[in-house]
Backbone as a printed PyTorch tensor [residue, N CA C, xyz], in Angstrom:
tensor([[[ 71.8740,  64.9540, 111.8550],
         [ 71.8860,  66.0120, 112.5790],
         [ 70.5700,  66.4230, 112.4700]],

        [[ 69.7220,  67.2860, 113.3840],
         [ 68.3360,  67.3060, 113.5220],
         [ 68.2210,  68.8030, 112.2580]],

        [[ 66.5090,  68.7520, 112.2520],
         [ 66.8310,  70.0050, 111.2230],
         [ 66.8900,  71.1170, 111.6750]],

        [[ 66.8350,  71.5900, 112.6440],
         [ 67.1780,  72.9080, 113.5300],
         [ 68.9200,  72.9340, 113.0780]],

        [[ 69.7740,  72.0570, 113.4390],
         [ 71.1460,  72.1710, 113.3490],
         [ 71.5750,  72.0390, 111.8280]],

        [[ 70.8560,  71.7870, 110.6700],
         [ 70.7440,  71.7460, 109.5690],
         [ 70.7330,  72.9020, 109.1510]],

        [[ 69.4180,  73.6380, 109.5780],
         [ 69.3040,  75.0300, 108.9460],
         [ 70.3980,  76.2640, 109.5130]],

        [[ 70.6570,  75.6770, 110.6930],
         [ 71.9420,  77.0620, 111.1330],
         [ 73.4720,  76.3540, 110.6900]],

        [[ 73.7400,  75.5100, 110.1670],
         [ 74.6930,  75.0650, 109.1870],
         [ 74.3770,  75.8120, 107.8020]],

        [[ 73.3750,  75.3880, 107.2440],
         [ 73.1220,  76.2060, 106.2390],
         [ 73.4300,  77.6100, 105.7520]],

        [[ 72.7330,  78.4190, 107.0970],
         [ 72.7970,  79.6460, 107.0790],
         [ 74.2790,  80.5770, 107.3680]],

        [[ 75.1840,  79.1040, 108.4760],
         [ 76.7680,  79.5780, 108.1970],
         [ 77.5970,  79.6590, 106.9900]],

        [[ 76.9240,  78.7100, 106.2360],
         [ 77.5310,  78.4030, 105.1660],
         [ 77.0000,  79.2130, 104.0070]],

        [[ 75.7800,  80.0190, 104.1140],
         [ 75.5020,  81.0680, 103.2060],
         [ 75.9980,  82.4520, 103.7470]],

        [[ 76.6500,  82.6510, 104.8060],
         [ 77.2110,  83.8340, 105.6230],
         [ 78.8320,  84.0370, 104.9470]],

        [[ 79.2320,  82.9080, 105.1350],
         [ 80.5330,  82.6150, 104.8100],
         [ 80.7220,  83.0600, 103.2330]],

        [[ 79.9860,  82.1620, 102.5130],
         [ 80.0030,  82.6140, 101.2470],
         [ 79.6200,  84.0780, 100.7490]],

        [[ 78.6050,  84.9910, 101.1130],
         [ 78.1610,  85.9770, 100.7420],
         [ 79.5480,  87.1950, 101.2830]],

        [[ 80.2400,  86.5490, 102.4910],
         [ 81.4060,  87.0880, 103.0760],
         [ 82.5260,  87.2250, 101.9350]],

        [[ 82.8950,  85.9620, 101.5800],
         [ 83.7650,  85.8350, 100.2340],
         [ 83.4690,  86.5000,  99.3370]],

        [[ 82.4690,  86.1340,  98.8420],
         [ 82.3860,  87.5140,  97.3520],
         [ 82.4630,  88.5640,  97.8430]],

        [[ 81.7820,  89.2030,  99.0390],
         [ 82.2030,  90.7490,  99.3020],
         [ 83.4890,  90.7940,  99.3840]],

        [[ 84.2440,  90.0970,  99.9870],
         [ 85.7490,  90.2130, 100.1560],
         [ 86.4560,  89.9990,  98.7430]],

        [[ 86.1770,  89.1910,  97.7500],
         [ 86.8120,  89.1890,  96.4210],
         [ 86.2650,  90.4900,  95.6150]],

        [[ 84.8460,  90.6940,  95.6010],
         [ 84.7090,  92.0580,  94.9470],
         [ 85.5980,  93.1710,  95.3630]],

        [[ 85.6490,  93.4620,  96.8400],
         [ 86.5660,  94.6330,  97.3660],
         [ 87.6700,  94.2920,  96.4740]],

        [[ 88.1200,  93.1390,  96.7510],
         [ 89.8360,  92.8900,  96.0850],
         [ 89.9850,  93.4590,  94.9920]],

        [[ 89.0690,  92.8020,  94.1210],
         [ 89.3460,  93.2430,  92.5120],
         [ 89.2200,  94.8320,  92.6490]],

        [[ 88.4630,  95.7290,  93.3160],
         [ 88.2420,  97.2200,  92.9870],
         [ 89.5990,  97.5420,  93.5580]],

        [[ 90.0830,  97.0400,  94.5620],
         [ 91.3450,  97.4860,  95.0750],
         [ 92.5870,  97.3380,  94.4080]],

        [[ 92.4930,  96.5060,  93.9020],
         [ 93.6720,  96.0000,  92.7270],
         [ 93.6170,  96.8690,  91.5020]],

        [[ 92.8880,  97.2000,  91.2810],
         [ 92.1300,  98.4120,  90.0980],
         [ 92.8650,  99.8390,  90.6380]],

        [[ 92.2030, 100.0780,  91.6750],
         [ 92.7260, 101.3550,  92.3660],
         [ 93.9000, 101.6040,  92.5020]],

        [[ 94.9780, 100.5620,  92.8140],
         [ 96.1760, 100.5150,  93.1780],
         [ 96.5000, 100.3400,  91.6770]],

        [[ 96.3390, 100.1430,  90.7020],
         [ 97.2830, 100.3030,  89.1900],
         [ 96.7880, 101.7540,  89.0450]],

        [[ 95.7520, 102.4180,  89.2110],
         [ 95.5040, 103.4730,  88.9620],
         [ 96.3310, 104.4110,  89.2550]],

        [[ 96.6970, 104.5780,  90.8540],
         [ 97.5480, 105.3350,  91.4330],
         [ 99.0360, 105.0350,  91.4660]],

        [[ 99.3310, 103.5230,  90.6050],
         [100.4810, 103.3080,  90.6120],
         [100.9670, 104.7470,  89.2800]],

        [[ 99.8490, 104.4000,  88.3520],
         [100.0510, 105.0880,  86.8990],
         [100.4880, 106.7020,  87.2010]],

        [[ 99.3090, 106.9160,  88.0300],
         [ 99.5190, 108.6610,  88.3200],
         [100.7850, 108.9730,  88.6700]],

        [[101.1750, 108.1480,  89.7290],
         [102.5830, 108.4810,  90.6990],
         [103.7020, 108.2690,  89.4100]],

        [[103.6160, 107.4280,  88.6200],
         [104.6750, 107.3610,  87.4210],
         [104.6640, 108.2840,  86.7410]],

        [[103.4860, 109.1280,  86.4900],
         [103.3770, 110.2570,  85.7440],
         [103.7990, 111.5580,  86.4590]],

        [[103.4260, 111.4420,  87.7370],
         [103.8720, 112.5920,  88.3210],
         [105.5380, 112.8820,  88.3910]],

        [[106.0230, 111.3920,  88.8110],
         [107.5430, 111.7120,  88.9300],
         [108.3280, 111.7620,  87.1980]],

        [[107.8460, 111.3800,  86.2250],
         [108.1520, 111.7120,  85.0630],
         [107.9570, 113.3880,  84.8670]],

        [[106.9650, 113.7520,  85.0690],
         [106.8070, 114.8610,  84.9810],
         [107.9890, 116.0050,  85.9080]],

        [[108.1570, 115.6420,  86.8530],
         [108.9220, 116.4200,  87.7290],
         [110.5040, 116.1770,  87.6200]],

        [[110.7520, 114.9230,  87.0940],
         [112.0860, 114.5110,  86.6260],
         [111.7020, 115.7210,  85.1900]],

        [[110.9150, 115.9500,  84.2370],
         [111.3030, 116.6970,  83.2200],
         [111.4460, 118.2020,  83.7730]],

        [[111.0360, 118.6860,  84.6230],
         [110.8780, 119.8440,  85.0270],
         [112.0120, 120.3060,  85.4230]],

        [[112.9750, 119.0890,  86.5890],
         [114.4450, 119.5710,  86.5520],
         [115.2430, 119.0830,  86.0380]],

        [[114.9360, 118.7170,  84.9790],
         [116.0020, 118.5190,  83.8470],
         [115.6870, 119.5310,  82.3530]],

        [[115.0810, 120.6370,  82.8000],
         [114.2940, 121.3230,  81.6990],
         [115.6030, 122.1630,  80.7610]],

        [[116.6830, 122.4310,  81.5710],
         [117.7360, 123.0070,  80.7600],
         [118.4340, 122.0270,  80.0310]],

        [[118.5120, 122.2980,  78.6950],
         [119.4020, 120.9010,  78.1280],
         [120.5970, 121.6290,  77.5730]],

        [[121.4640, 120.7020,  77.1230],
         [123.2120, 121.3190,  77.2320],
         [123.0210, 121.8280,  75.7090]],

        [[124.0280, 122.4960,  75.3990],
         [124.0600, 123.0360,  73.9620],
         [124.4630, 122.0270,  73.0850]],

        [[125.0020, 120.6310,  73.2000],
         [124.8100, 119.9450,  72.4810],
         [123.4230, 119.0380,  71.8620]],

        [[122.6840, 119.1290,  72.9230],
         [121.5340, 118.8330,  72.7100],
         [120.6350, 119.4340,  71.8540]],

        [[120.7890, 120.8330,  72.4260],
         [120.0680, 121.9380,  71.3890],
         [120.1140, 121.9570,  69.9740]],

        [[121.6320, 121.5990,  69.3010],
         [121.4460, 121.1710,  67.9590],
         [120.7390, 120.3620,  67.6410]],

        [[121.2060, 119.3770,  68.2330],
         [120.5900, 118.0060,  67.9620],
         [119.5710, 117.9150,  67.7330]],

        [[118.6980, 118.5840,  68.7290],
         [117.1240, 118.6480,  68.6750],
         [116.4160, 119.1010,  67.4970]],

        [[115.4170, 118.3580,  66.9900],
         [114.7460, 119.0130,  65.8320],
         [114.0930, 120.4310,  66.4600]],

        [[113.6400, 121.4180,  65.1520],
         [113.3510, 122.5670,  65.3290],
         [111.7320, 122.4320,  65.9080]],

        [[111.4030, 123.2130,  66.7120],
         [110.1550, 122.8900,  67.3460],
         [109.7760, 124.6020,  67.4920]],

        [[108.5450, 125.0380,  67.6380],
         [108.2620, 126.0660,  67.7660],
         [108.5950, 126.7830,  69.4010]],

        [[109.4510, 127.4830,  69.4380],
         [109.9390, 127.8120,  70.8190],
         [108.6390, 128.0410,  71.9370]],

        [[108.7490, 127.4820,  73.3920],
         [107.5620, 127.9760,  74.4800],
         [108.4590, 129.0430,  75.2490]],

        [[107.2340, 129.4680,  75.7190],
         [107.5330, 130.7710,  76.7380],
         [108.1310, 130.1870,  77.6880]],

        [[109.5150, 130.6040,  77.8380],
         [110.1620, 130.1220,  79.4640],
         [109.5420, 130.7390,  80.3030]],

        [[109.6600, 129.5740,  81.7840],
         [108.7450, 130.0510,  82.8390],
         [109.9580, 130.6200,  83.6510]],

        [[109.3980, 131.1310,  84.6100],
         [110.2260, 132.2350,  85.4010],
         [110.5050, 131.3330,  86.2280]],

        [[111.8780, 131.7060,  87.1940],
         [112.1370, 130.9050,  88.5720],
         [111.0930, 131.0510,  89.2040]],

        [[110.3930, 131.8160,  89.7020],
         [109.3160, 131.6190,  90.7580],
         [108.3680, 130.3260,  90.2880]],

        [[107.7350, 130.7390,  88.7340],
         [106.9090, 129.7010,  88.4540],
         [107.1060, 128.2930,  88.5040]],

        [[108.5000, 128.2380,  88.0320],
         [109.4470, 126.7700,  88.0610],
         [109.3120, 126.1670,  89.6810]],

        [[109.6590, 127.1950,  90.4720],
         [109.7210, 126.4810,  91.9170],
         [108.3250, 126.3020,  92.7980]],

        [[107.2750, 127.3090,  91.9840],
         [106.1090, 126.7530,  92.8170],
         [105.3660, 125.8600,  91.9780]],

        [[105.4840, 125.3960,  90.3990],
         [104.9510, 124.1130,  90.0540],
         [105.6830, 122.8420,  90.6060]],

        [[107.2140, 123.0960,  90.7880],
         [107.9810, 121.9140,  91.4770],
         [107.3060, 121.3580,  93.1180]],

        [[106.9380, 122.3420,  93.9300],
         [106.3610, 122.3540,  95.2100],
         [105.2060, 121.6330,  94.6910]],

        [[104.3890, 122.0510,  93.9870],
         [102.9830, 121.5590,  94.1570],
         [102.9050, 119.7900,  93.2440]],

        [[104.1690, 119.4170,  92.5450],
         [104.0880, 118.5020,  92.3760],
         [104.7380, 117.6190,  93.4210]],

        [[105.5730, 117.8320,  94.1380],
         [106.2320, 117.1150,  95.1470],
         [104.9300, 117.0630,  96.2850]],

        [[104.2250, 117.8470,  96.3310],
         [103.2480, 117.8950,  97.3580],
         [102.0240, 116.6490,  96.6370]],

        [[102.0400, 116.6840,  95.4990],
         [101.2170, 115.7130,  94.6400],
         [101.8330, 114.4110,  95.0070]],

        [[103.0180, 114.4250,  94.4200],
         [103.6350, 112.8800,  94.5830],
         [103.7020, 112.4040,  96.0970]],

        [[103.6950, 113.3130,  97.1020],
         [103.8030, 112.4850,  98.9250],
         [102.6220, 112.2520,  98.8720]],

        [[101.2630, 112.7790,  98.2770],
         [100.0630, 112.3000,  98.5060],
         [ 99.8060, 111.2840,  97.9420]],

        [[100.1970, 110.8410,  96.4990],
         [ 99.7950, 109.7810,  95.9800],
         [100.7210, 108.8440,  96.5010]],

        [[101.8760, 108.8010,  97.0220],
         [102.7230, 107.6620,  97.8330],
         [101.7620, 107.4260,  99.0520]],

        [[101.1870, 108.2720,  99.5630],
         [100.2460, 108.0430, 101.0180],
         [ 99.2540, 107.0370, 100.7300]],

        [[ 98.3080, 107.1060,  99.4630],
         [ 97.5110, 106.8230,  99.0390],
         [ 97.3950, 105.5150,  98.5870]],

        [[ 98.9770, 105.2710,  97.7990],
         [ 99.2350, 103.9950,  97.3620],
         [ 99.8670, 103.2160,  98.5370]],

        [[100.2460, 103.3350,  99.6540],
         [100.3990, 102.6370, 100.8530],
         [ 99.2780, 102.1230, 101.3380]],

        [[ 98.3210, 103.1560, 101.6290],
         [ 97.5140, 102.5460, 102.0950],
         [ 96.5100, 102.0100, 101.4970]],

        [[ 96.3270, 101.4600,  99.7580],
         [ 95.7670, 101.0460,  99.0190],
         [ 96.4680,  99.5310,  99.3660]],

        [[ 97.5950,  99.8050,  99.2990],
         [ 98.5550,  98.3740,  99.1470],
         [ 98.0020,  97.2250, 100.4980]],

        [[ 97.7810,  98.2950, 101.6100],
         [ 97.5840,  97.6810, 102.8210],
         [ 96.3860,  97.3630, 103.0040]],

        [[ 95.1510,  97.7960, 101.9880],
         [ 93.9990,  97.3460, 101.9300],
         [ 93.8920,  95.9840, 101.2440]],

        [[ 94.7650,  96.1560,  99.9810],
         [ 95.1650,  95.1460,  99.2850],
         [ 95.2070,  93.6560, 100.0600]],

        [[ 96.4700,  93.7740, 100.5360],
         [ 97.2080,  92.6420, 101.5130],
         [ 95.8080,  91.9540, 102.5320]],

        [[ 95.5650,  92.9940, 103.4040],
         [ 94.3840,  92.4630, 104.3070],
         [ 93.2710,  91.6460, 103.8720]],

        [[ 92.9080,  92.4940, 102.5180],
         [ 91.8160,  91.6690, 101.7220],
         [ 91.9500,  90.6620, 101.2890]],

        [[ 93.2060,  90.3760, 100.7440],
         [ 93.6950,  89.0300, 100.8610],
         [ 93.8870,  87.9590, 101.7800]],

        [[ 94.2080,  88.3030, 102.8400],
         [ 94.1100,  87.4890, 104.0120],
         [ 92.7350,  87.2430, 104.4400]],

        [[ 92.0000,  88.4370, 104.3200],
         [ 90.3260,  88.0340, 104.4220],
         [ 89.4630,  86.9460, 103.7160]],

        [[ 89.9180,  86.9970, 102.4110],
         [ 89.2690,  85.7610, 101.4430],
         [ 90.0350,  84.5790, 101.6930]],

        [[ 91.4720,  84.6720, 101.9400],
         [ 91.7680,  83.2360, 102.5230],
         [ 91.1380,  82.5240, 103.7950]],

        [[ 91.0440,  83.5720, 104.7650],
         [ 90.5270,  83.0650, 105.7580],
         [ 89.2760,  82.5550, 105.8160]],

        [[ 88.3690,  83.5890, 105.2890],
         [ 86.6800,  83.0480, 104.7340],
         [ 86.6570,  81.5740, 103.8270]],

        [[ 87.5610,  81.7420, 103.0990],
         [ 87.6560,  80.2570, 102.0160],
         [ 88.3390,  79.3030, 103.2160]],

        [[ 88.6680,  79.2420, 104.0320],
         [ 88.9710,  77.9600, 105.1320],
         [ 88.0350,  77.8540, 105.9910]],

        [[ 87.5100,  78.8300, 106.3210],
         [ 86.2350,  78.7040, 106.8730],
         [ 84.8510,  77.9910, 106.3840]],

        [[ 84.7840,  78.4820, 105.1920],
         [ 83.6090,  77.7540, 104.5370],
         [ 84.0350,  76.4270, 103.8560]],

        [[ 85.4030,  75.9460, 104.0320],
         [ 86.0340,  74.6250, 103.6640],
         [ 85.6270,  73.8760, 104.8080]],

        [[ 86.0760,  74.5170, 106.1980],
         [ 85.4360,  73.8330, 107.6360],
         [ 84.2920,  73.3650, 107.4300]],

        [[ 83.2910,  74.7120, 107.1780],
         [ 81.7380,  74.3820, 107.4400],
         [ 80.8580,  73.0470, 106.4720]],

        [[ 82.1020,  73.0430, 105.1990],
         [ 81.6310,  72.1180, 104.1520],
         [ 81.9380,  70.6030, 104.7860]],

        [[ 83.1410,  70.3630, 105.4220],
         [ 83.4050,  69.3260, 106.1010],
         [ 82.4910,  68.8430, 107.1200]],

        [[ 82.2150,  69.6990, 107.6910],
         [ 80.7610,  69.8110, 108.9720],
         [ 79.7850,  69.3000, 108.2450]],

        [[ 79.5050,  69.3670, 107.7580],
         [ 78.1540,  68.8070, 106.6900],
         [ 78.4500,  67.2640, 106.3020]],

        [[ 79.7220,  67.0120, 106.0190],
         [ 80.1650,  65.7990, 105.7720],
         [ 80.4080,  65.0270, 106.7260]],

        [[ 81.0290,  65.3130, 107.7790],
         [ 81.7880,  64.5150, 109.0570],
         [ 81.0670,  65.1530, 110.3870]],

        [[ 80.9380,  64.4910, 111.1410],
         [ 80.3680,  64.7710, 112.4780],
         [ 81.3270,  65.3170, 113.4940]],

        [[ 81.7660,  66.0290, 113.3470],
         [ 83.0180,  66.9620, 114.0440],
         [ 82.4700,  67.9140, 114.6090]],

        [[ 81.7690,  68.2670, 115.6340],
         [ 81.3870,  69.4670, 116.4900],
         [ 82.5030,  70.4310, 116.5420]],

        [[ 83.8260,  70.1420, 116.2930],
         [ 85.0850,  71.1140, 116.6850],
         [ 85.1220,  72.1740, 115.4260]],

        [[ 84.6250,  71.3780, 114.3150],
         [ 84.8730,  72.2900, 113.0810],
         [ 84.1390,  73.7420, 113.0590]],

        [[ 83.1670,  73.4040, 113.4500],
         [ 81.5680,  74.4890, 113.6660],
         [ 82.6180,  75.8590, 114.9550]],

        [[ 83.0130,  75.0730, 115.6910],
         [ 83.8900,  76.3640, 116.5000],
         [ 84.7680,  76.7690, 115.6130]],

        [[ 85.8070,  76.0930, 115.0450],
         [ 86.7420,  76.6700, 114.2940],
         [ 86.4350,  77.4800, 113.3570]],

        [[ 85.2980,  77.2580, 112.4520],
         [ 84.7990,  77.9280, 111.5310],
         [ 84.2390,  79.2710, 111.9620]],

        [[ 83.7770,  79.1030, 113.0360],
         [ 83.4620,  80.4530, 113.5080],
         [ 84.2720,  81.3010, 114.0750]],

        [[ 85.4740,  80.7420, 114.5850],
         [ 86.7560,  81.5720, 115.1580],
         [ 87.3380,  82.2460, 113.3480]],

        [[ 87.4770,  81.4840, 112.6430],
         [ 87.7340,  82.0600, 111.3110],
         [ 86.6950,  82.8310, 110.6680]],

        [[ 85.7410,  82.6650, 110.4300],
         [ 84.7330,  84.0050, 110.0190],
         [ 85.0740,  84.9880, 110.9320]],

        [[ 85.1130,  84.8670, 112.0780],
         [ 85.2200,  86.4030, 112.9500],
         [ 86.4920,  86.9320, 112.2290]],

        [[ 87.6360,  86.2340, 111.9260],
         [ 88.8960,  86.3650, 111.7930],
         [ 88.7950,  87.3080, 110.4240]],

        [[ 88.0080,  86.5430, 109.5740],
         [ 87.7870,  87.1010, 108.2140],
         [ 87.1980,  88.2200, 108.2390]],

        [[ 85.7560,  88.4540, 108.8440],
         [ 84.8980,  89.5620, 109.1660],
         [ 85.9660,  90.7020, 109.6710]],

        [[ 86.7370,  90.6200, 110.5670],
         [ 87.2800,  91.7270, 111.2950],
         [ 88.5430,  92.3020, 109.9670]],

        [[ 89.2520,  91.3400, 109.2020],
         [ 90.0210,  91.7080, 108.0210],
         [ 89.6010,  92.2460, 107.0220]],

        [[ 88.3370,  91.9890, 106.6520],
         [ 87.1770,  92.7360, 105.6730],
         [ 87.0280,  94.3020, 106.3130]],

        [[ 86.6530,  94.5800, 107.4010],
         [ 86.6170,  96.0720, 108.0520],
         [ 87.9040,  96.3760, 108.2710]],

        [[ 89.1140,  95.9780, 108.3740],
         [ 90.3910,  96.7380, 108.2440],
         [ 90.4600,  96.9060, 106.7030]],

        [[ 90.4310,  96.2930, 105.9780],
         [ 90.4970,  96.6450, 104.6130],
         [ 89.9930,  97.3140, 104.1400]],

        [[ 88.4030,  97.4150, 104.1690],
         [ 87.4030,  98.5000, 103.9160],
         [ 88.0020, 100.0120, 104.5770]],

        [[ 88.3210,  99.8380, 105.9260],
         [ 88.9310, 101.3000, 106.4010],
         [ 90.1110, 101.7890, 105.7510]],

        [[ 91.2300, 101.2030, 105.4450],
         [ 92.4340, 101.3700, 104.7340],
         [ 91.8560, 102.0370, 103.0800]],

        [[ 90.6520, 101.3050, 102.5000],
         [ 90.4040, 101.9050, 101.3450],
         [ 89.5880, 103.1060, 101.5510]],

        [[ 88.9030, 103.3600, 102.6630],
         [ 88.0590, 104.8070, 102.8450],
         [ 89.3540, 105.6090, 103.3080]],

        [[ 90.3190, 105.4740, 104.0280],
         [ 91.3710, 106.0220, 104.3730],
         [ 91.8440, 106.7640, 102.9320]],

        [[ 92.4800, 106.0250, 101.8980],
         [ 92.7380, 106.4200, 100.7110],
         [ 91.9710, 107.3260, 100.0230]],

        [[ 90.4740, 106.7300,  99.9730],
         [ 89.3220, 107.6700,  99.3300],
         [ 89.7440, 109.1700, 100.0950]],

        [[ 89.7890, 109.2930, 101.1360],
         [ 89.5060, 110.4520, 102.1790],
         [ 90.8230, 111.4670, 101.6440]],

        [[ 91.6950, 110.5160, 101.6420],
         [ 93.0570, 111.6470, 101.3750],
         [ 92.7390, 112.0720, 100.0780]],

        [[ 92.2330, 111.5610,  98.6330],
         [ 91.9820, 111.5290,  97.5710],
         [ 90.8350, 113.0730,  97.6890]],

        [[ 89.8700, 112.8490,  98.2930],
         [ 88.6800, 113.9460,  98.5340],
         [ 89.0820, 115.3300,  98.8690]],

        [[ 90.2090, 115.0320,  99.9670],
         [ 90.6390, 116.4430, 100.5800],
         [ 91.4500, 116.9670,  99.7740]],

        [[ 92.0740, 116.6770,  98.4880],
         [ 93.0640, 117.1670,  97.7100],
         [ 92.1080, 117.2490,  96.4040]],

        [[ 91.1710, 117.0520,  96.4850],
         [ 90.6600, 117.5920,  94.9010],
         [ 90.2480, 116.5770,  94.1210]],

        [[ 90.6980, 115.3980,  94.6510],
         [ 90.2320, 113.9970,  93.8580],
         [ 89.2180, 113.3620,  94.2070]],

        [[ 88.0290, 113.6390,  93.5780],
         [ 86.2790, 112.9670,  94.1090],
         [ 86.4410, 111.7780,  93.8290]],

        [[ 85.2190, 111.2630,  94.4620],
         [ 85.0480, 109.5000,  94.6420],
         [ 84.8310, 109.2650,  93.0850]],

        [[ 84.0740, 110.2590,  92.5260],
         [ 83.3580, 109.8040,  91.2440],
         [ 84.5390, 109.6710,  90.2990]],

        [[ 85.3060, 110.4880,  90.2410],
         [ 86.7310, 110.5270,  89.4800],
         [ 87.2920, 109.2760,  89.7700]],

        [[ 87.6760, 109.0270,  90.8130],
         [ 88.4200, 107.5790,  91.2910],
         [ 87.5250, 106.2620,  90.6080]],

        [[ 86.2340, 106.3530,  90.4940],
         [ 85.2900, 105.1010,  90.0400],
         [ 85.6020, 105.1740,  88.6020]],

        [[ 85.6300, 106.5340,  87.8290],
         [ 85.8160, 106.3980,  86.6890],
         [ 86.8750, 106.1170,  85.7530]],

        [[ 88.1480, 106.2110,  86.8060],
         [ 89.3030, 105.5580,  86.6560],
         [ 89.4570, 104.0280,  86.5130]],

        [[ 88.7390, 103.7330,  87.2930],
         [ 88.5920, 102.2920,  87.4210],
         [ 88.0730, 101.7030,  86.4510]],

        [[ 86.5830, 102.7200,  86.2920],
         [ 86.2540, 102.0390,  84.6610],
         [ 86.6760, 102.0830,  83.5080]],

        [[ 87.4670, 103.1520,  83.5090],
         [ 88.4320, 102.9700,  82.3510],
         [ 89.4840, 102.0820,  82.2250]],

        [[ 90.0800, 101.5470,  83.3780],
         [ 90.7860, 100.2740,  83.3730],
         [ 90.1200,  99.0370,  83.1580]],

        [[ 88.9700,  99.3020,  83.2050],
         [ 88.3320,  97.9140,  83.1740],
         [ 87.7060,  97.6990,  81.6780]],

        [[ 87.5890,  98.9060,  80.9350],
         [ 87.3020,  99.0240,  79.5450],
         [ 88.4900,  98.8510,  78.8440]],

        [[ 89.3610,  98.8460,  79.3230],
         [ 90.9230,  99.0180,  78.3200],
         [ 91.2390,  97.1350,  78.6460]],

        [[ 90.9340,  96.4780,  79.6760],
         [ 91.0280,  94.8500,  79.4540],
         [ 90.7690,  94.5200,  78.1750]],

        [[ 89.4370,  94.3740,  77.6560],
         [ 89.1480,  93.6120,  76.5670],
         [ 89.8870,  94.1560,  75.4810]],

        [[ 90.2060,  95.5150,  75.3350],
         [ 90.9390,  95.7240,  74.0770],
         [ 92.2950,  95.5360,  74.0400]],

        [[ 92.9250,  95.6440,  75.3940],
         [ 94.3920,  94.9510,  75.2680],
         [ 94.3830,  93.3520,  74.7640]],

        [[ 93.1010,  92.5550,  75.4900],
         [ 93.2690,  91.2360,  75.1750],
         [ 92.6260,  90.9370,  73.4000]],

        [[ 92.1030,  92.0280,  73.0390],
         [ 91.8460,  92.0640,  71.4110],
         [ 93.1790,  92.4470,  70.7430]],

        [[ 93.7000,  93.1180,  71.2550],
         [ 94.8460,  93.3730,  70.4150],
         [ 96.0740,  92.1970,  70.6890]],

        [[ 96.1110,  91.5040,  71.5630],
         [ 96.9620,  90.4560,  71.5860],
         [ 96.7280,  89.4130,  70.7030]],

        [[ 95.4230,  88.9320,  70.7480],
         [ 94.7370,  87.9860,  69.9570],
         [ 94.9850,  88.4800,  68.7750]],

        [[ 94.7740,  89.5130,  67.9030],
         [ 95.1830,  90.2680,  66.6890],
         [ 96.6130,  89.6910,  66.0850]],

        [[ 97.1730,  90.0810,  67.3400],
         [ 98.9380,  90.4650,  67.0750],
         [ 99.5230,  89.0400,  67.1840]],

        [[ 98.8360,  87.8440,  67.6290],
         [ 98.8840,  86.3210,  67.6520],
         [ 98.4160,  85.6250,  66.3320]],

        [[ 97.3170,  85.9580,  65.6610],
         [ 96.6620,  85.3750,  65.0370],
         [ 97.3680,  85.4190,  63.5020]],

        [[ 98.1280,  86.2420,  63.0270],
         [ 98.8050,  86.1790,  61.7120],
         [ 99.8500,  85.3000,  61.9180]],

        [[100.7750,  85.0270,  62.9760],
         [101.4690,  83.9780,  63.0660],
         [101.1600,  82.5520,  63.0120]],

        [[100.0630,  82.5840,  63.7820],
         [ 99.1250,  81.2380,  63.8590],
         [ 98.4760,  81.0440,  62.3820]],

        [[ 97.9620,  81.9230,  61.8000],
         [ 97.9030,  81.5730,  60.4650],
         [ 98.7150,  81.0310,  59.3630]],

        [[ 99.9530,  81.8460,  59.5140],
         [101.1520,  81.1650,  58.8360],
         [101.4390,  80.1850,  59.4500]],

        [[101.5490,  79.7970,  60.3260],
         [102.1290,  78.2740,  60.8080],
         [100.9700,  77.1930,  60.2090]],

        [[ 99.6080,  77.5160,  60.6030],
         [ 98.4460,  76.7220,  59.9170],
         [ 98.4090,  76.6240,  58.4170]],

        [[ 98.9120,  77.5690,  57.6200],
         [ 98.4740,  77.7540,  56.1240],
         [100.0880,  77.5510,  55.8270]],

        [[100.4120,  76.4720,  55.5000],
         [101.6610,  76.6430,  54.6870],
         [102.0540,  76.3150,  53.0990]],

        [[102.1700,  76.3000,  52.1560],
         [102.4940,  75.5880,  50.9440],
         [103.1880,  74.4730,  50.8850]],

        [[102.5130,  73.4080,  50.1180],
         [103.0430,  72.2890,  49.9950],
         [104.1660,  72.2350,  48.8650]],

        [[104.9570,  71.8880,  49.0370],
         [105.7990,  71.7810,  48.3020],
         [105.9030,  70.1030,  47.3910]],

        [[105.1540,  70.0070,  46.2440],
         [104.9940,  68.8110,  45.5380],
         [106.2490,  68.8690,  44.4190]],

        [[106.9510,  67.6880,  44.6140],
         [108.3230,  67.3810,  43.5160],
         [107.6300,  66.5300,  42.5300]],

        [[108.0940,  66.5620,  41.5950],
         [107.6250,  65.8950,  40.2340],
         [108.6350,  64.4730,  40.2580]],

        [[108.1980,  63.5790,  40.2280],
         [108.8360,  62.3720,  40.0720],
         [109.5100,  62.2580,  38.7210]],

        [[110.5910,  61.9080,  38.6770],
         [111.0310,  61.5250,  37.2580],
         [111.6100,  60.4490,  37.0400]],

        [[110.7360,  60.1740,  35.5480],
         [110.4260,  58.6700,  34.8870],
         [111.6660,  58.1200,  34.6340]]])
């Protein structure tokens, strides 16, 4: 290859690497966002379930521990709260679907861009010009998948912003989930360490030899 062709090939490889890293970064963010939406959806469903089963049976009331009685809600307040919870649940479900579509699209984009990068790497080793055209075609597909996944993410955030869920709040929830990962890892290692120590340090039983 000439110097000009080598420079063009290096630029194509760098572009593929940058697009792959960008897609991977967005993929991780969308995964955390989807987990946050799933937690909110489960909390909303559990709250809705508690409100719909607010009236307990007489047997359950006798078995339940004595607590400070709460002010009962009127039928209008309860119906209004249930309506708000249904609307909130539908909005979270729609956001979750858009986030899921973005996650799947970004998965495909990362896969296609990785294959394009692999084709360019083979072209640097083998003298097959058809690999360049294949890599460019795959790069175009990966860029289209990246744009589609980003559009799904923007629709998700737009639905949240239209209902009072700000972008800063969403990022705060993502950062909160990231901060929980080291804590969960340390907790799991601490729970495993006593069993490991118990297996590692075992008392040796020495039997006295009878003469």
